[in-house]
LUMTIVO-548312 format. One record per residue (C-alpha): z, y, x; residue in one letter; chain; residue number from 1. Coordinates in nm, 4 decimals, always signed. Layout:
N
+----------+----------+----------+----+----+-----+
:       up :    north :     east : aa : ch :   i :
+----------+----------+----------+----+----+-----+
:        Z :        Y :        X :  A :  A : NUM :
...
+----------+----------+----------+----+----+-----+
This chain:
293
+----------+----------+----------+----+----+-----+
:       up :    north :     east : aa : ch :   i :
+----------+----------+----------+----+----+-----+
:  +1.9741 :  +4.1981 :  +7.0361 :  X :  A :   1 :
:  +1.8391 :  +3.8443 :  +6.8994 :  X :  A :   2 :
:  +1.5488 :  +3.5787 :  +6.9566 :  X :  A :   3 :
:  +1.2673 :  +3.7199 :  +6.7511 :  X :  A :   4 :
:  +0.9035 :  +3.6184 :  +6.7433 :  X :  A :   5 :
:  +0.7329 :  +3.9837 :  +6.7687 :  X :  A :   6 :
:  +0.3362 :  +4.0780 :  +6.6978 :  X :  A :   7 :
:  +0.1206 :  +4.3809 :  +6.7893 :  X :  A :   8 :
:  -0.0659 :  +4.5676 :  +6.5580 :  X :  A :   9 :
:  -0.2731 :  +4.8639 :  +6.5978 :  X :  A :  10 :
:  -0.0388 :  +4.9331 :  +6.8865 :  X :  A :  11 :
:  +0.3013 :  +4.9212 :  +6.7072 :  X :  A :  12 :
:  +0.5182 :  +4.5740 :  +6.7646 :  X :  A :  13 :
:  +0.6646 :  +4.4627 :  +6.4928 :  X :  A :  14 :
:  +0.8739 :  +4.1545 :  +6.3947 :  X :  A :  15 :
:  +0.6815 :  +3.8813 :  +6.2868 :  X :  A :  16 :
:  +0.6579 :  +3.5186 :  +6.1332 :  X :  A :  17 :
:  +0.3814 :  +3.2391 :  +6.1506 :  X :  A :  18 :
:  +0.2554 :  +3.0210 :  +5.8776 :  X :  A :  19 :
:  +0.1770 :  +2.8503 :  +5.6427 :  X :  A :  20 :
:  -0.1659 :  +2.8795 :  +5.7614 :  X :  A :  21 :
:  -0.1923 :  +2.8487 :  +6.1426 :  X :  A :  22 :
:  -0.3989 :  +3.1815 :  +6.1542 :  X :  A :  23 :
:  -0.1771 :  +3.3184 :  +5.9588 :  X :  A :  24 :
:  +0.1040 :  +3.6028 :  +6.0476 :  X :  A :  25 :
:  +0.2867 :  +3.8247 :  +5.8554 :  X :  A :  26 :
:  +0.4302 :  +4.1502 :  +5.9956 :  X :  A :  27 :
:  +0.7715 :  +4.3250 :  +5.9152 :  X :  A :  28 :
:  +0.9036 :  +4.6181 :  +5.9590 :  X :  A :  29 :
:  +1.2462 :  +4.7731 :  +5.8532 :  X :  A :  30 :
:  +1.1394 :  +5.1212 :  +5.7515 :  X :  A :  31 :
:  +0.8012 :  +5.2121 :  +5.5783 :  X :  A :  32 :
:  +0.4960 :  +5.2150 :  +5.7762 :  X :  A :  33 :
:  +0.2621 :  +5.4447 :  +5.6821 :  X :  A :  34 :
:  +0.0692 :  +5.3854 :  +5.3352 :  X :  A :  35 :
:  -0.2881 :  +5.3079 :  +5.5363 :  X :  A :  36 :
:  -0.1606 :  +5.0203 :  +5.7304 :  X :  A :  37 :
:  -0.1513 :  +4.8681 :  +5.3397 :  X :  A :  38 :
:  +0.2312 :  +4.7385 :  +5.3833 :  X :  A :  39 :
:  +0.3966 :  +4.6199 :  +5.0679 :  X :  A :  40 :
:  +0.7619 :  +4.6889 :  +4.9859 :  X :  A :  41 :
:  +1.0235 :  +4.3585 :  +4.9516 :  X :  A :  42 :
:  +1.3945 :  +4.3053 :  +4.9314 :  X :  A :  43 :
:  +1.5130 :  +4.5836 :  +5.2261 :  X :  A :  44 :
:  +1.1972 :  +4.5636 :  +5.4639 :  X :  A :  45 :
:  +0.8260 :  +4.5947 :  +5.4223 :  X :  A :  46 :
:  +0.5520 :  +4.3274 :  +5.4968 :  X :  A :  47 :
:  +0.2013 :  +4.2513 :  +5.5307 :  X :  A :  48 :
:  +0.0080 :  +3.8922 :  +5.6193 :  X :  A :  49 :
:  -0.2459 :  +3.9154 :  +5.8235 :  X :  A :  50 :
:  -0.4319 :  +3.6639 :  +6.0227 :  X :  A :  51 :
:  -0.4092 :  +3.6385 :  +6.4515 :  X :  A :  52 :
:  -0.7770 :  +3.7378 :  +6.5132 :  X :  A :  53 :
:  -0.5983 :  +4.1113 :  +6.3928 :  X :  A :  54 :
:  -0.2831 :  +4.1705 :  +6.5913 :  X :  A :  55 :
:  -0.3703 :  +4.2665 :  +6.9664 :  X :  A :  56 :
:  -0.0527 :  +4.0544 :  +7.1021 :  X :  A :  57 :
:  +0.1703 :  +3.7730 :  +6.9410 :  X :  A :  58 :
:  +0.5170 :  +3.6949 :  +7.1372 :  X :  A :  59 :
:  +0.8813 :  +3.5718 :  +7.1408 :  X :  A :  60 :
:  +1.1622 :  +3.7561 :  +7.2439 :  X :  A :  61 :
:  +1.3782 :  +3.5691 :  +7.4095 :  X :  A :  62 :
:  +1.7933 :  +3.7487 :  +7.5123 :  X :  A :  63 :
:  +1.8767 :  +3.4502 :  +7.7158 :  X :  A :  64 :
:  +2.2054 :  +3.5043 :  +7.8913 :  X :  A :  65 :
:  +2.5054 :  +3.2969 :  +8.0902 :  X :  A :  66 :
:  +2.7962 :  +3.1370 :  +7.8869 :  X :  A :  67 :
:  +3.0745 :  +3.0189 :  +8.0990 :  X :  A :  68 :
:  +2.8334 :  +2.9232 :  +8.4071 :  X :  A :  69 :
:  +2.5544 :  +2.7646 :  +8.1385 :  X :  A :  70 :
:  +2.2501 :  +2.9290 :  +8.0249 :  X :  A :  71 :
:  +2.2388 :  +3.0153 :  +7.6666 :  X :  A :  72 :
:  +1.9795 :  +3.2045 :  +7.4499 :  X :  A :  73 :
:  +2.0776 :  +3.4592 :  +7.1221 :  X :  A :  74 :
:  +1.9365 :  +3.3645 :  +6.8390 :  X :  A :  75 :
:  +2.1154 :  +3.6531 :  +6.6655 :  X :  A :  76 :
:  +2.3761 :  +3.9530 :  +6.7386 :  X :  A :  77 :
:  +2.6971 :  +3.9305 :  +6.4877 :  X :  A :  78 :
:  +2.8441 :  +4.2487 :  +6.6059 :  X :  A :  79 :
:  +3.1792 :  +4.1469 :  +6.8371 :  X :  A :  80 :
:  +3.0362 :  +3.8203 :  +6.8197 :  X :  A :  81 :
:  +2.6749 :  +3.6551 :  +6.9466 :  X :  A :  82 :
:  +2.5117 :  +3.3325 :  +6.8059 :  X :  A :  83 :
:  +2.4087 :  +3.1297 :  +7.0778 :  X :  A :  84 :
:  +2.2116 :  +2.8191 :  +7.1526 :  X :  A :  85 :
:  +2.2787 :  +2.5633 :  +7.4722 :  X :  A :  86 :
:  +1.9347 :  +2.5809 :  +7.7575 :  X :  A :  87 :
:  +2.1348 :  +2.3143 :  +7.9396 :  X :  A :  88 :
:  +1.9799 :  +1.9527 :  +7.9479 :  X :  A :  89 :
:  +2.3570 :  +1.7876 :  +7.9626 :  X :  A :  90 :
:  +2.4896 :  +1.6897 :  +7.5960 :  X :  A :  91 :
:  +2.8562 :  +1.5931 :  +7.7384 :  X :  A :  92 :
:  +2.8540 :  +1.9510 :  +7.8777 :  X :  A :  93 :
:  +2.7582 :  +2.1340 :  +7.5791 :  X :  A :  94 :
:  +3.0066 :  +1.9888 :  +7.3678 :  X :  A :  95 :
:  +3.2461 :  +2.0534 :  +7.6883 :  X :  A :  96 :
:  +3.1528 :  +2.4336 :  +7.6735 :  X :  A :  97 :
:  +3.2884 :  +2.4525 :  +7.2747 :  X :  A :  98 :
:  +2.9095 :  +2.3723 :  +7.1629 :  X :  A :  99 :
:  +2.8326 :  +2.2062 :  +6.8289 :  X :  A : 100 :
:  +2.5316 :  +2.0030 :  +6.7439 :  X :  A : 101 :
:  +2.2954 :  +2.1109 :  +6.4853 :  X :  A : 102 :
:  +2.0180 :  +1.8763 :  +6.5394 :  X :  A : 103 :
:  +1.9122 :  +1.6329 :  +6.7802 :  X :  A : 104 :
:  +1.9200 :  +1.8122 :  +7.1171 :  X :  A : 105 :
:  +2.0091 :  +2.1390 :  +6.9408 :  X :  A : 106 :
:  +2.3821 :  +2.3011 :  +7.0392 :  X :  A : 107 :
:  +2.4803 :  +2.6080 :  +6.9267 :  X :  A : 108 :
:  +2.8210 :  +2.8556 :  +6.9127 :  X :  A : 109 :
:  +2.9452 :  +3.1788 :  +6.7883 :  X :  A : 110 :
:  +3.0997 :  +3.3160 :  +7.1024 :  X :  A : 111 :
:  +3.3028 :  +3.6404 :  +7.1632 :  X :  A : 112 :
:  +3.0601 :  +3.8819 :  +7.3023 :  X :  A : 113 :
:  +3.2534 :  +3.9519 :  +7.6413 :  X :  A : 114 :
:  +3.2135 :  +3.5878 :  +7.7263 :  X :  A : 115 :
:  +2.7855 :  +3.5953 :  +7.7172 :  X :  A : 116 :
:  +2.6805 :  +3.7672 :  +8.0656 :  X :  A : 117 :
:  +2.3971 :  +3.8784 :  +8.2284 :  X :  A : 118 :
:  +2.1874 :  +3.9111 :  +7.9527 :  X :  A : 119 :
:  +1.7983 :  +3.9731 :  +7.9807 :  X :  A : 120 :
:  +1.5222 :  +3.9779 :  +7.7622 :  X :  A : 121 :
:  +1.2187 :  +3.7299 :  +7.8751 :  X :  A : 122 :
:  +0.8914 :  +3.7644 :  +7.6812 :  X :  A : 123 :
:  +0.7215 :  +3.4587 :  +7.6239 :  X :  A : 124 :
:  +0.3382 :  +3.5021 :  +7.5395 :  X :  A : 125 :
:  +0.1846 :  +3.2665 :  +7.2144 :  X :  A : 126 :
:  -0.2025 :  +3.2270 :  +7.2255 :  X :  A : 127 :
:  -0.3632 :  +3.4341 :  +6.9338 :  X :  A : 128 :
:  -0.5878 :  +3.1753 :  +6.8255 :  X :  A : 129 :
:  -0.4487 :  +2.8143 :  +6.7376 :  X :  A : 130 :
:  -0.5906 :  +2.5346 :  +6.9028 :  X :  A : 131 :
:  -0.7898 :  +2.3918 :  +6.6210 :  X :  A : 132 :
:  -0.9512 :  +2.6475 :  +6.3542 :  X :  A : 133 :
:  -0.7781 :  +2.6889 :  +5.9863 :  X :  A : 134 :
:  -0.7898 :  +2.4500 :  +5.7343 :  X :  A : 135 :
:  -0.9127 :  +2.7108 :  +5.4568 :  X :  A : 136 :
:  -1.1422 :  +3.0564 :  +5.5311 :  X :  A : 137 :
:  -0.8908 :  +3.3849 :  +5.4879 :  X :  A : 138 :
:  -0.9884 :  +3.6914 :  +5.3902 :  X :  A : 139 :
:  -0.8840 :  +3.9717 :  +5.6209 :  X :  A : 140 :
:  -0.5883 :  +4.1480 :  +5.5034 :  X :  A : 141 :
:  -0.3914 :  +3.9158 :  +5.2164 :  X :  A : 142 :
:  -0.2392 :  +4.2217 :  +5.0011 :  X :  A : 143 :
:  -0.5646 :  +4.3384 :  +4.9230 :  X :  A : 144 :
:  -0.7781 :  +4.0205 :  +4.9050 :  X :  A : 145 :
:  -0.5829 :  +3.6885 :  +4.8287 :  X :  A : 146 :
:  -0.6791 :  +3.3869 :  +4.9826 :  X :  A : 147 :
:  -1.0037 :  +3.1865 :  +4.8461 :  X :  A : 148 :
:  -0.8107 :  +2.7946 :  +4.6458 :  X :  A : 149 :
:  -0.8641 :  +2.5278 :  +4.9115 :  X :  A : 150 :
:  -1.1575 :  +2.2948 :  +4.8214 :  X :  A : 151 :
:  -1.0404 :  +2.0023 :  +4.5339 :  X :  A : 152 :
:  -0.9096 :  +1.7253 :  +4.6025 :  X :  A : 153 :
:  -1.1603 :  +1.4380 :  +4.5342 :  X :  A : 154 :
:  -0.9642 :  +1.1545 :  +4.3175 :  X :  A : 155 :
:  -0.9830 :  +0.7838 :  +4.5100 :  X :  A : 156 :
:  -1.2796 :  +0.5890 :  +4.3820 :  X :  A : 157 :
:  -1.1915 :  +0.3187 :  +4.0433 :  X :  A : 158 :
:  -1.0921 :  +0.0154 :  +4.0959 :  X :  A : 159 :
:  -1.3509 :  -0.1879 :  +3.8642 :  X :  A : 160 :
:  -1.1450 :  -0.3688 :  +3.5859 :  X :  A : 161 :
:  -1.0125 :  -0.7073 :  +3.6109 :  X :  A : 162 :
:  -1.1175 :  -0.9560 :  +3.4188 :  X :  A : 163 :
:  -1.0085 :  -1.1259 :  +3.0986 :  X :  A : 164 :
:  -0.8154 :  -1.4232 :  +3.1608 :  X :  A : 165 :
:  -1.0582 :  -1.5673 :  +2.9011 :  X :  A : 166 :
:  -1.3096 :  -1.5446 :  +3.1461 :  X :  A : 167 :
:  -1.1685 :  -1.6459 :  +3.4294 :  X :  A : 168 :
:  -1.2416 :  -2.0120 :  +3.5345 :  X :  A : 169 :
:  -0.8774 :  -2.2062 :  +3.5140 :  X :  A : 170 :
:  -0.7604 :  -2.3526 :  +3.8000 :  X :  A : 171 :
:  -0.5302 :  -2.6826 :  +3.7683 :  X :  A : 172 :
:  -0.2634 :  -2.4521 :  +4.0224 :  X :  A : 173 :
:  -0.1994 :  -2.1649 :  +3.7860 :  X :  A : 174 :
:  +0.0840 :  -2.1927 :  +3.5707 :  X :  A : 175 :
:  +0.0445 :  -2.1702 :  +3.1619 :  X :  A : 176 :
:  -0.0119 :  -1.8087 :  +3.0402 :  X :  A : 177 :
:  +0.3051 :  -1.8784 :  +2.8021 :  X :  A : 178 :
:  +0.5120 :  -2.0242 :  +3.0691 :  X :  A : 179 :
:  +0.4356 :  -1.7226 :  +3.3313 :  X :  A : 180 :
:  +0.6388 :  -1.4064 :  +3.2587 :  X :  A : 181 :
:  +0.4948 :  -1.0685 :  +3.3259 :  X :  A : 182 :
:  +0.7541 :  -0.8401 :  +3.5652 :  X :  A : 183 :
:  +0.6712 :  -0.5071 :  +3.4768 :  X :  A : 184 :
:  +0.6871 :  -0.5688 :  +3.0872 :  X :  A : 185 :
:  +0.9718 :  -0.4056 :  +2.9316 :  X :  A : 186 :
:  +1.1902 :  -0.6198 :  +2.7039 :  X :  A : 187 :
:  +1.3335 :  -0.3299 :  +2.5382 :  X :  A : 188 :
:  +1.2437 :  +0.1085 :  +2.5482 :  X :  A : 189 :
:  +1.5377 :  +0.1322 :  +2.7851 :  X :  A : 190 :
:  +1.4260 :  -0.1510 :  +3.0757 :  X :  A : 191 :
:  +1.0717 :  +0.0055 :  +3.0119 :  X :  A : 192 :
:  +1.1682 :  +0.3400 :  +3.1217 :  X :  A : 193 :
:  +1.3972 :  +0.1825 :  +3.4095 :  X :  A : 194 :
:  +1.0879 :  -0.0196 :  +3.5692 :  X :  A : 195 :
:  +0.8611 :  +0.2629 :  +3.5050 :  X :  A : 196 :
:  +1.0781 :  +0.4808 :  +3.6984 :  X :  A : 197 :
:  +1.0825 :  +0.2430 :  +3.9873 :  X :  A : 198 :
:  +0.7342 :  +0.1867 :  +4.0348 :  X :  A : 199 :
:  +0.6722 :  +0.5658 :  +4.0976 :  X :  A : 200 :
:  +0.7532 :  +0.6841 :  +4.4331 :  X :  A : 201 :
:  +0.8865 :  +0.9589 :  +4.6354 :  X :  A : 202 :
:  +0.6068 :  +1.0938 :  +4.7596 :  X :  A : 203 :
:  +0.3667 :  +1.0864 :  +4.4378 :  X :  A : 204 :
:  +0.6763 :  +1.2410 :  +4.2964 :  X :  A : 205 :
:  +0.6444 :  +1.5315 :  +4.5455 :  X :  A : 206 :
:  +0.3064 :  +1.5613 :  +4.5312 :  X :  A : 207 :
:  +0.3291 :  +1.5994 :  +4.1359 :  X :  A : 208 :
:  +0.5807 :  +1.9010 :  +4.1766 :  X :  A : 209 :
:  +0.3352 :  +2.0555 :  +4.4616 :  X :  A : 210 :
:  +0.0844 :  +2.0381 :  +4.2347 :  X :  A : 211 :
:  +0.2657 :  +2.1865 :  +3.8822 :  X :  A : 212 :
:  +0.4198 :  +2.4828 :  +4.1970 :  X :  A : 213 :
:  +0.0524 :  +2.5331 :  +4.2576 :  X :  A : 214 :
:  +0.1367 :  +2.4631 :  +4.6107 :  X :  A : 215 :
:  -0.1594 :  +2.4201 :  +4.8175 :  X :  A : 216 :
:  -0.2338 :  +2.0958 :  +5.0052 :  X :  A : 217 :
:  -0.3018 :  +2.1971 :  +5.2921 :  X :  A : 218 :
:  +0.0355 :  +2.3666 :  +5.3379 :  X :  A : 219 :
:  +0.1676 :  +2.0047 :  +5.3647 :  X :  A : 220 :
:  +0.1050 :  +1.7032 :  +5.5429 :  X :  A : 221 :
:  +0.2583 :  +1.3540 :  +5.4258 :  X :  A : 222 :
:  +0.3070 :  +1.0757 :  +5.6560 :  X :  A : 223 :
:  +0.0810 :  +1.2711 :  +5.9591 :  X :  A : 224 :
:  +0.0998 :  +1.5907 :  +6.1896 :  X :  A : 225 :
:  -0.1452 :  +1.8348 :  +6.1006 :  X :  A : 226 :
:  -0.1728 :  +2.1736 :  +6.3032 :  X :  A : 227 :
:  -0.0718 :  +2.4840 :  +6.0688 :  X :  A : 228 :
:  +0.0941 :  +2.2632 :  +5.7949 :  X :  A : 229 :
:  +0.4558 :  +2.1746 :  +5.7223 :  X :  A : 230 :
:  +0.5123 :  +1.8042 :  +5.7777 :  X :  A : 231 :
:  +0.6903 :  +1.4718 :  +5.6840 :  X :  A : 232 :
:  +0.6363 :  +1.2478 :  +5.8970 :  X :  A : 233 :
:  +0.8434 :  +0.9037 :  +5.9220 :  X :  A : 234 :
:  +1.1047 :  +0.9253 :  +6.2219 :  X :  A : 235 :
:  +1.3065 :  +0.5518 :  +6.3926 :  X :  A : 236 :
:  +1.5843 :  +0.6615 :  +6.2256 :  X :  A : 237 :
:  +1.4526 :  +0.8339 :  +5.9363 :  X :  A : 238 :
:  +1.2639 :  +1.1182 :  +5.8613 :  X :  A : 239 :
:  +1.1447 :  +1.4429 :  +6.0513 :  X :  A : 240 :
:  +1.0151 :  +1.7659 :  +5.9258 :  X :  A : 241 :
:  +0.8978 :  +2.0183 :  +6.0940 :  X :  A : 242 :
:  +0.6290 :  +2.3003 :  +6.1417 :  X :  A : 243 :
:  +0.3226 :  +2.2161 :  +6.3434 :  X :  A : 244 :
:  +0.1771 :  +2.4568 :  +6.5463 :  X :  A : 245 :
:  -0.0311 :  +2.4640 :  +6.8874 :  X :  A : 246 :
:  +0.0296 :  +2.1085 :  +6.9451 :  X :  A : 247 :
:  +0.4066 :  +2.1674 :  +6.9016 :  X :  A : 248 :
:  +0.7020 :  +2.0712 :  +6.6554 :  X :  A : 249 :
:  +0.8936 :  +2.4100 :  +6.5452 :  X :  A : 250 :
:  +1.1681 :  +2.4177 :  +6.3215 :  X :  A : 251 :
:  +1.1979 :  +2.0500 :  +6.3469 :  X :  A : 252 :
:  +1.4812 :  +1.8550 :  +6.0764 :  X :  A : 253 :
:  +1.5629 :  +1.5175 :  +6.0651 :  X :  A : 254 :
:  +1.6859 :  +1.3216 :  +5.7519 :  X :  A : 255 :
:  +1.7785 :  +0.9569 :  +5.7459 :  X :  A : 256 :
:  +1.7310 :  +0.9228 :  +5.3555 :  X :  A : 257 :
:  +1.3674 :  +0.9946 :  +5.2185 :  X :  A : 258 :
:  +1.4431 :  +1.1588 :  +4.8974 :  X :  A : 259 :
:  +1.6390 :  +1.3960 :  +5.1097 :  X :  A : 260 :
:  +1.3680 :  +1.5040 :  +5.3295 :  X :  A : 261 :
:  +1.0927 :  +1.5234 :  +5.0790 :  X :  A : 262 :
:  +1.3725 :  +1.7764 :  +4.8619 :  X :  A : 263 :
:  +1.3870 :  +1.9428 :  +5.1710 :  X :  A : 264 :
:  +0.9909 :  +2.0175 :  +5.2503 :  X :  A : 265 :
:  +0.9761 :  +2.1217 :  +4.8541 :  X :  A : 266 :
:  +1.2311 :  +2.3759 :  +4.9365 :  X :  A : 267 :
:  +1.0742 :  +2.5123 :  +5.2121 :  X :  A : 268 :
:  +0.7324 :  +2.5045 :  +5.0229 :  X :  A : 269 :
:  +0.8343 :  +2.6672 :  +4.7135 :  X :  A : 270 :
:  +1.0908 :  +2.9290 :  +4.8785 :  X :  A : 271 :
:  +0.7775 :  +3.0263 :  +5.1072 :  X :  A : 272 :
:  +0.5762 :  +3.0774 :  +4.7849 :  X :  A : 273 :
:  +0.8417 :  +3.2789 :  +4.6372 :  X :  A : 274 :
:  +0.7945 :  +3.5167 :  +4.8823 :  X :  A : 275 :
:  +0.4642 :  +3.5661 :  +4.9205 :  X :  A : 276 :
:  +0.4461 :  +3.5779 :  +4.4849 :  X :  A : 277 :
:  +0.1672 :  +3.2539 :  +4.4676 :  X :  A : 278 :
:  +0.4581 :  +3.0350 :  +4.2650 :  X :  A : 279 :
:  +0.3075 :  +3.0249 :  +3.9049 :  X :  A : 280 :
:  +0.4472 :  +2.7430 :  +3.7053 :  X :  A : 281 :
:  +0.2221 :  +2.6077 :  +3.4869 :  X :  A : 282 :
:  +0.1804 :  +2.3271 :  +3.2180 :  X :  A : 283 :
:  +0.2887 :  +1.9922 :  +3.4000 :  X :  A : 284 :
:  +0.0667 :  +1.7470 :  +3.4191 :  X :  A : 285 :
:  +0.0690 :  +1.4689 :  +3.1721 :  X :  A : 286 :
:  +0.1684 :  +1.2103 :  +3.4810 :  X :  A : 287 :
:  +0.4384 :  +1.4002 :  +3.6048 :  X :  A : 288 :
:  +0.5745 :  +1.4557 :  +3.2129 :  X :  A : 289 :
:  +0.5724 :  +1.0178 :  +3.2314 :  X :  A : 290 :
:  +0.7326 :  +0.9843 :  +3.5506 :  X :  A : 291 :
:  +1.0299 :  +1.2520 :  +3.4471 :  X :  A : 292 :
:  +1.0609 :  +1.1133 :  +3.0764 :  X :  A : 293 :
+----------+----------+----------+----+----+-----+
C-alpha cells in the first residue's frame, strides 16, 4: 500500500504518470498487457503513452493513517517499515514526532509498520482535461505515432548595427578614444576566454544544452509558470523548480543557488527524454562550442 497516481484505460486500472505535456498520461503495467493494447516493454515493466482523452478516469490513490496520534500518508511500503509523510500543519510537532524536513513544509519518516494504524485508502479524482489546451498537437497514441515537433521559435529581431565612430558627431564631454579602454577587450587569450565566460548567463547555457539534447522548449518554462511544463522561477530565498499542472505546483524543489536549480531542471528533463527515447545527441551548435571553449 503506497501513494500512486492511477488511470483507468479500457476498463482496467494502471499506475500512471503525467507529463511532460499537460495532456500526456503514461500507463505502467507490472505484467505484459494484451498485445493489442500496444504497450511497450521497459526495464521491469510495460508502458504506454496516451492522452487524457483516451483514459476513462484519473485519480490519486492515497493510503492515509495515524502515526503517534497525528495523520500521515504512506508514500511507500518497505515491508516491515513504511515511508510516510506528515499531513498535519504544525512543523514543530512534526519534528517532535521524529519526522525530518525534506522540503519547505514537507516532513517524512521511515516508521515501523506496526506504529502506523487505521490505514485506509482514499481516492482523489483528477480532471481528465487540463485547464489549458496542450501547447502542441499530439497524436492519439505515442508508441505508433510520434508527437509532431513544436513550431520553430523565431529569433528576436536584430538590432541595427551601431554607427561607426567616425560618423558620430564629436561630443565635448566624451573622452578621447585613446584614453578610453574597452572592458571586454581581452589583454591576452586567457583573459579573453575568462571574459567571454562571465558574459554567458546560466540560462543561455541551459537553453543551448537543452536544444542540443533535442528537448522541446514546450517541456519547460524559465522564469515563468506554464501549465503542463517543468518550470523554474525565482523565489524569495532563491529559485524553485516544479511541475505546473491544473493551476497547482507539483514536486516542487527549492534551491538557493541558480546554477543548482538549472542543473536539477536539466537533469529531470534529460531523464524523461531518455525514458521516452527522444534523447538523441546532435552536433553542438557553434554558440555552445564557443561558450564551452
